[in-house]
N, C-alpha and C positions, 0 to 999 in steps of 0.2 A: 361321761364324755370328757375327753381330754381338752385342755385349754387350746391346743393347736387346732383340733377338730372344730371346736366352737368358733374360734377365730375365722377359720376358713368358711364355715357355714354362714356366719354373720356377714363376711365380705361378699359372699355369693348372693345372699338374700338382699343385701343393700344394692347390689348391681341390678338385680331383678326389679326392685322397687324404683330404681332410677328410670326405668322404662314403663312406668305404670300408665302413662298416657296411651301406650300401645297395647300392653298385655293385661291391663286392669288389675295388676297385682300391687296394690298399695301396701304400705307397711302394716296396716290393719288387716287386710286380706291375707297377707303372708303370716301374720301372727295367729290368725284364726286357724289357718291350715297347719302350721308347724308348732305353735305355742304349747299345746298339750303334750306333744311328743318330745319336745326339746326341754321343757321346764319341769315336767313331772319327775318325781324321784324314781329311781330304778326299782323294779319289782323286788330286787334283792336287798333293798335298803331297809333300815329299821323304822322308817317314817311310815306312820299309819294313815294313808290317804286313800280314799275311795276313788275310783276312776272318774266319777262325775263331780267330786269335791273341788270347788274353787277354780274351775276351768277358766272363768273370766279373769281371774288373777294371773293365770299362766299366759293368757292372750295379752293382757295389759302389760305384763313384764316384758315379753318378747317385742311387742310394739314399741315400748319405751326404748329398749336396747337398739332396735333398728332405727328409731328416730334420732338417737344421739350418736349412732355409729358413723364414723367418718367415711365419706365417699371416696376419699383419695388415699386410703391406707395402702392400697397396692393395686396394681393392674393385673387383670386376668389375661394371660397370654393367649387364651382361646377366643377372647372377646374382641380382639383388634382386627 
């Protein structure tokens, strides 16, 4: 995943988490849903990881990133 794509995704997920009082998608819930897909190595990589290995670490990492990601990095022109 390119750096620009990851930045865009984290910006979007942070905006979703900002409305957790309405949509119930806290940073933890978002990390559970997206962590394994975003953090797992590509199937073409040389890293030997089974699909169920260390999923909790993937969730933990994405939650941490979302928790520290700035809310004011940029405005979504669709969200106003």
